[in-house]
The first five atom37 places (N, CA, C, CB, O) and aatype in JSON, in Angstrom:
{
  "aatype": [12, 1, 12, 11, 11, 16, 12, 19, 0, 1, 9, 13, 17, 0, 7, 0, 7, 19, 4, 10, 9, 15, 15, 7, 10, 13, 13, 16, 7, 10, 9, 14, 10, 15, 19, 4, 0, 0, 19, 8, 19, 10, 19, 13, 14, 19, 16, 19, 10, 0, 10, 13, 13, 17, 17, 12, 0, 7, 5, 15, 7, 7, 3, 9, 14, 13, 9, 7, 18],
  "atom_mask": [
    [1, 1, 1, 1, 1],
    [1, 1, 1, 1, 1],
    [1, 1, 1, 1, 1],
    [1, 1, 1, 1, 1],
    [1, 1, 1, 1, 1],
    [1, 1, 1, 1, 1],
    [1, 1, 1, 1, 1],
    [1, 1, 1, 1, 1],
    [1, 1, 1, 1, 1],
    [1, 1, 1, 1, 1],
    [1, 1, 1, 1, 1],
    [1, 1, 1, 1, 1],
    [1, 1, 1, 1, 1],
    [1, 1, 1, 1, 1],
    [1, 1, 1, 0, 1],
    [1, 1, 1, 1, 1],
    [1, 1, 1, 0, 1],
    [1, 1, 1, 1, 1],
    [1, 1, 1, 1, 1],
    [1, 1, 1, 1, 1],
    [1, 1, 1, 1, 1],
    [1, 1, 1, 1, 1],
    [1, 1, 1, 1, 1],
    [1, 1, 1, 0, 1],
    [1, 1, 1, 1, 1],
    [1, 1, 1, 1, 1],
    [1, 1, 1, 1, 1],
    [1, 1, 1, 1, 1],
    [1, 1, 1, 0, 1],
    [1, 1, 1, 1, 1],
    [1, 1, 1, 1, 1],
    [1, 1, 1, 1, 1],
    [1, 1, 1, 1, 1],
    [1, 1, 1, 1, 1],
    [1, 1, 1, 1, 1],
    [1, 1, 1, 1, 1],
    [1, 1, 1, 1, 1],
    [1, 1, 1, 1, 1],
    [1, 1, 1, 1, 1],
    [1, 1, 1, 1, 1],
    [1, 1, 1, 1, 1],
    [1, 1, 1, 1, 1],
    [1, 1, 1, 1, 1],
    [1, 1, 1, 1, 1],
    [1, 1, 1, 1, 1],
    [1, 1, 1, 1, 1],
    [1, 1, 1, 1, 1],
    [1, 1, 1, 1, 1],
    [1, 1, 1, 1, 1],
    [1, 1, 1, 1, 1],
    [1, 1, 1, 1, 1],
    [1, 1, 1, 1, 1],
    [1, 1, 1, 1, 1],
    [1, 1, 1, 1, 1],
    [1, 1, 1, 1, 1],
    [1, 1, 1, 1, 1],
    [1, 1, 1, 1, 1],
    [1, 1, 1, 0, 1],
    [1, 1, 1, 1, 1],
    [1, 1, 1, 1, 1],
    [1, 1, 1, 0, 1],
    [1, 1, 1, 0, 1],
    [1, 1, 1, 1, 1],
    [1, 1, 1, 1, 1],
    [1, 1, 1, 1, 1],
    [1, 1, 1, 1, 1],
    [1, 1, 1, 1, 1],
    [1, 1, 1, 0, 1],
    [1, 1, 1, 1, 1]
  ],
  "atom_positions": [
    [[0.84, -1.18, 0.0], [0.0, 0.0, 0.0], [0.88, 1.24, 0.0], [-0.95, 0.0, 1.21], [1.77, 1.37, 0.84]],
    [[0.63, 2.11, -0.92], [1.42, 3.33, -0.98], [0.81, 4.38, -0.06], [1.5, 3.85, -2.43], [-0.4, 4.57, 0.0]],
    [[1.7, 5.07, 0.66], [1.25, 6.07, 1.62], [2.02, 7.36, 1.43], [1.41, 5.56, 3.05], [3.21, 7.35, 1.12]],
    [[1.34, 8.46, 1.61], [1.99, 9.75, 1.63], [2.34, 10.09, 3.07], [1.1, 10.85, 0.99], [1.66, 9.65, 4.01]],
    [[3.38, 10.86, 3.24], [3.84, 11.2, 4.57], [2.78, 11.97, 5.35], [5.13, 12.0, 4.49], [2.64, 11.78, 6.56]],
    [[2.03, 12.83, 4.69], [1.01, 13.6, 5.39], [-0.14, 12.72, 5.87], [0.47, 14.7, 4.48], [-0.69, 12.95, 6.95]],
    [[-0.5, 11.72, 5.09], [-1.59, 10.83, 5.5], [-1.19, 10.01, 6.72], [-1.97, 9.9, 4.34], [-2.0, 9.82, 7.64]],
    [[0.03, 9.52, 6.74], [0.5, 8.74, 7.89], [0.6, 9.64, 9.11], [1.86, 8.08, 7.59], [0.33, 9.19, 10.23]],
    [[1.0, 10.89, 8.93], [1.06, 11.82, 10.06], [-0.33, 12.06, 10.63], [1.7, 13.15, 9.62], [-0.48, 12.17, 11.85]],
    [[-1.33, 12.14, 9.78], [-2.7, 12.32, 10.27], [-3.16, 11.12, 11.09], [-3.67, 12.56, 9.1], [-3.83, 11.27, 12.11]],
    [[-2.8, 9.92, 10.63], [-3.15, 8.71, 11.39], [-2.47, 8.73, 12.75], [-2.75, 7.42, 10.59], [-3.08, 8.39, 13.77]],
    [[-1.19, 9.13, 12.77], [-0.46, 9.21, 14.04], [-1.12, 10.19, 15.0], [1.0, 9.61, 13.8], [-1.36, 9.87, 16.16]],
    [[-1.4, 11.39, 14.51], [-1.98, 12.41, 15.39], [-3.38, 12.03, 15.85], [-2.03, 13.76, 14.68], [-3.77, 12.35, 16.98]],
    [[-4.15, 11.36, 15.01], [-5.47, 10.89, 15.42], [-5.35, 9.86, 16.54], [-6.23, 10.3, 14.22], [-6.08, 9.91, 17.53]],
    [[-4.43, 8.92, 16.38], [-4.23, 7.91, 17.42], [-3.71, 8.5, 18.71], [0.0, 0.0, 0.0], [-4.15, 8.13, 19.8]],
    [[-2.77, 9.43, 18.6], [-2.25, 10.09, 19.8], [-3.35, 10.88, 20.49], [-1.07, 11.01, 19.45], [-3.43, 10.91, 21.72]],
    [[-4.2, 11.53, 19.71], [-5.31, 12.29, 20.29], [-6.3, 11.39, 21.02], [0.0, 0.0, 0.0], [-6.77, 11.73, 22.11]],
    [[-6.61, 10.26, 20.42], [-7.54, 9.32, 21.07], [-6.95, 8.82, 22.38], [-7.85, 8.13, 20.13], [-7.66, 8.71, 23.38]],
    [[-5.65, 8.51, 22.39], [-5.01, 8.05, 23.63], [-5.04, 9.14, 24.7], [-3.55, 7.62, 23.35], [-5.33, 8.86, 25.86]],
    [[-4.75, 10.37, 24.31], [-4.76, 11.46, 25.28], [-6.17, 11.74, 25.8], [-4.18, 12.73, 24.65], [-6.35, 11.99, 26.99]],
    [[-7.15, 11.71, 24.93], [-8.53, 11.96, 25.35], [-9.01, 10.87, 26.3], [-9.45, 12.05, 24.14], [-9.65, 11.17, 27.31]],
    [[-8.71, 9.62, 25.97], [-9.15, 8.54, 26.86], [-8.44, 8.61, 28.21], [-8.9, 7.17, 26.21], [-9.05, 8.32, 29.24]],
    [[-7.19, 8.99, 28.22], [-6.48, 9.14, 29.49], [-7.08, 10.29, 30.3], [-4.98, 9.4, 29.24], [-7.27, 10.17, 31.51]],
    [[-7.37, 11.38, 29.62], [-7.98, 12.51, 30.32], [-9.35, 12.16, 30.89], [0.0, 0.0, 0.0], [-9.67, 12.56, 32.01]],
    [[-10.15, 11.43, 30.13], [-11.46, 11.01, 30.62], [-11.34, 10.07, 31.81], [-12.26, 10.34, 29.5], [-12.15, 10.11, 32.73]],
    [[-10.31, 9.21, 31.79], [-10.1, 8.32, 32.93], [-9.69, 9.11, 34.17], [-9.04, 7.26, 32.59], [-10.21, 8.87, 35.25]],
    [[-8.77, 10.05, 34.01], [-8.29, 10.81, 35.17], [-9.36, 11.72, 35.74], [-7.08, 11.63, 34.78], [-9.31, 12.05, 36.93]],
    [[-10.32, 12.14, 34.93], [-11.43, 12.94, 35.46], [-12.55, 12.06, 36.01], [-11.97, 13.86, 34.38], [-13.5, 12.58, 36.59]],
    [[-12.45, 10.76, 35.83], [-13.42, 9.84, 36.39], [-14.64, 9.6, 35.52], [0.0, 0.0, 0.0], [-15.64, 9.06, 36.0]],
    [[-14.59, 9.99, 34.25], [-15.74, 9.82, 33.37], [-15.83, 8.43, 32.74], [-15.7, 10.85, 32.28], [-16.92, 7.99, 32.37]],
    [[-14.69, 7.73, 32.62], [-14.7, 6.37, 32.12], [-13.88, 5.49, 33.07], [-14.14, 6.3, 30.66], [-12.94, 5.97, 33.69]],
    [[-14.23, 4.21, 33.17], [-13.46, 3.33, 34.06], [-12.11, 2.94, 33.44], [-14.27, 2.07, 34.38], [-11.87, 3.14, 32.25]],
    [[-11.26, 2.38, 34.26], [-9.93, 1.96, 33.82], [-10.0, 0.93, 32.72], [-9.14, 1.4, 34.99], [-9.18, 0.96, 31.8]],
    [[-10.95, 0.02, 32.78], [-11.04, -1.03, 31.76], [-11.32, -0.46, 30.38], [-12.12, -2.04, 32.14], [-10.79, -0.96, 29.39]],
    [[-12.14, 0.58, 30.29], [-12.43, 1.21, 28.99], [-11.19, 1.94, 28.49], [-13.62, 2.18, 29.1], [-10.85, 1.85, 27.31]],
    [[-10.52, 2.66, 29.38], [-9.3, 3.38, 29.0], [-8.23, 2.39, 28.52], [-8.76, 4.2, 30.2], [-7.57, 2.64, 27.51]],
    [[-8.07, 1.29, 29.22], [-7.08, 0.28, 28.83], [-7.44, -0.35, 27.49], [-6.97, -0.81, 29.9], [-6.57, -0.59, 26.66]],
    [[-8.72, -0.62, 27.28], [-9.15, -1.21, 26.01], [-8.86, -0.26, 24.84], [-10.66, -1.56, 26.05], [-8.41, -0.7, 23.78]],
    [[-9.11, 1.02, 25.04], [-8.82, 2.01, 23.99], [-7.33, 2.04, 23.7], [-9.31, 3.41, 24.41], [-6.93, 2.06, 22.54]],
    [[-6.52, 2.04, 24.74], [-5.06, 2.08, 24.55], [-4.55, 0.81, 23.87], [-4.35, 2.27, 25.89], [-3.66, 0.88, 23.02]],
    [[-5.1, -0.33, 24.23], [-4.66, -1.59, 23.61], [-4.97, -1.59, 22.12], [-5.33, -2.79, 24.3], [-4.19, -2.13, 21.33]],
    [[-6.08, -1.02, 21.73], [-6.45, -0.99, 20.32], [-5.75, 0.11, 19.53], [-7.94, -0.82, 20.2], [-5.38, -0.11, 18.38]],
    [[-5.57, 1.27, 20.11], [-5.1, 2.43, 19.36], [-3.58, 2.6, 19.41], [-5.77, 3.68, 19.89], [-2.99, 3.05, 18.43]],
    [[-2.95, 2.26, 20.52], [-1.52, 2.52, 20.67], [-0.65, 1.82, 19.62], [-1.07, 2.09, 22.05], [0.25, 2.45, 19.07]],
    [[-0.88, 0.53, 19.31], [-0.05, -0.1, 18.27], [-0.18, 0.57, 16.9], [-0.41, -1.57, 18.15], [0.8, 0.71, 16.17]],
    [[-1.39, 0.98, 16.56], [-1.59, 1.67, 15.28], [-0.84, 3.0, 15.28], [-3.1, 1.91, 15.02], [-0.26, 3.38, 14.27]],
    [[-0.84, 3.69, 16.41], [-0.14, 4.96, 16.53], [1.36, 4.79, 16.38], [-0.46, 5.62, 17.87], [2.01, 5.57, 15.69]],
    [[1.9, 3.77, 17.01], [3.34, 3.52, 16.92], [3.73, 3.13, 15.49], [3.77, 2.42, 17.91], [4.74, 3.61, 14.98]],
    [[2.94, 2.27, 14.85], [3.23, 1.91, 13.46], [3.14, 3.12, 12.54], [2.27, 0.81, 12.99], [3.96, 3.27, 11.63]],
    [[2.16, 3.98, 12.77], [2.04, 5.18, 11.95], [3.26, 6.08, 12.15], [0.75, 5.95, 12.31], [3.73, 6.7, 11.19]],
    [[3.77, 6.16, 13.37], [4.98, 6.95, 13.61], [6.17, 6.37, 12.86], [5.29, 7.01, 15.12], [6.94, 7.12, 12.26]],
    [[6.31, 5.05, 12.87], [7.4, 4.43, 12.12], [7.22, 4.66, 10.62], [7.46, 2.92, 12.42], [8.2, 4.97, 9.94]],
    [[6.02, 4.5, 10.11], [5.77, 4.73, 8.68], [6.04, 6.18, 8.31], [4.33, 4.36, 8.33], [6.59, 6.44, 7.24]],
    [[5.67, 7.11, 9.17], [5.93, 8.53, 8.9], [7.44, 8.77, 8.84], [5.29, 9.43, 9.99], [7.93, 9.51, 7.98]],
    [[8.16, 8.14, 9.76], [9.61, 8.33, 9.83], [10.29, 7.85, 8.55], [10.18, 7.58, 11.05], [11.25, 8.47, 8.08]],
    [[9.8, 6.74, 7.98], [10.45, 6.13, 6.84], [9.87, 6.55, 5.48], [10.37, 4.65, 6.97], [10.49, 6.29, 4.45]],
    [[8.71, 7.19, 5.47], [8.07, 7.56, 4.21], [8.84, 8.67, 3.51], [6.62, 7.98, 4.44], [9.41, 9.54, 4.16]],
    [[8.83, 8.63, 2.2], [9.49, 9.67, 1.42], [8.65, 10.93, 1.34], [0.0, 0.0, 0.0], [7.47, 10.92, 1.68]],
    [[9.25, 12.0, 0.89], [8.56, 13.28, 0.8], [7.7, 13.38, -0.46], [9.56, 14.41, 0.82], [6.66, 14.03, -0.43]],
    [[8.12, 12.76, -1.54], [7.41, 12.95, -2.81], [6.49, 11.78, -3.1], [8.4, 13.14, -3.96], [6.87, 10.62, -2.93]],
    [[5.29, 12.09, -3.52], [4.36, 11.06, -3.94], [4.09, 10.02, -2.86], [0.0, 0.0, 0.0], [4.12, 10.32, -1.67]],
    [[3.84, 8.81, -3.31], [3.63, 7.72, -2.38], [4.89, 6.9, -2.23], [0.0, 0.0, 0.0], [5.71, 6.84, -3.14]],
    [[5.03, 6.29, -1.1], [6.21, 5.49, -0.83], [5.81, 4.25, -0.03], [7.27, 6.31, -0.08], [4.85, 4.29, 0.74]],
    [[6.54, 3.17, -0.21], [6.31, 1.99, 0.58], [7.38, 1.99, 1.69], [6.37, 0.67, -0.31], [8.54, 1.71, 1.42]],
    [[6.99, 2.29, 2.91], [7.98, 2.38, 3.97], [8.53, 1.02, 4.37], [7.39, 3.06, 5.18], [7.82, 0.01, 4.32]],
    [[9.79, 1.0, 4.76], [10.43, -0.22, 5.23], [10.85, -0.01, 6.67], [11.65, -0.61, 4.34], [11.69, 0.85, 6.95]],
    [[10.28, -0.77, 7.59], [10.6, -0.62, 9.0], [11.79, -1.51, 9.36], [9.38, -0.97, 9.88], [12.62, -1.11, 10.17]],
    [[11.88, -2.66, 8.81], [12.95, -3.6, 9.14], [12.36, -4.86, 9.71], [0.0, 0.0, 0.0], [11.14, -5.02, 9.76]],
    [[13.19, -5.73, 10.11], [12.72, -7.01, 10.64], [12.85, -7.03, 12.14], [13.51, -8.18, 10.02], [12.5, -8.03, 12.77]]
  ]
}
């Protein structure tokens, strides 16, 4: 799948925002720990992969990022 650097950056920021919002809701007592943990378990890996893809993606056009083994 070809990705542009800006698209991967948007995925990263969306995931980081969801993690921060769920943490904030937990600390204010609006959601329980289990919901906050479930959100983090689902969103955090996608956020980290998006950060790696952003780091390796080229500036021009689409690029197939290589993270390594």
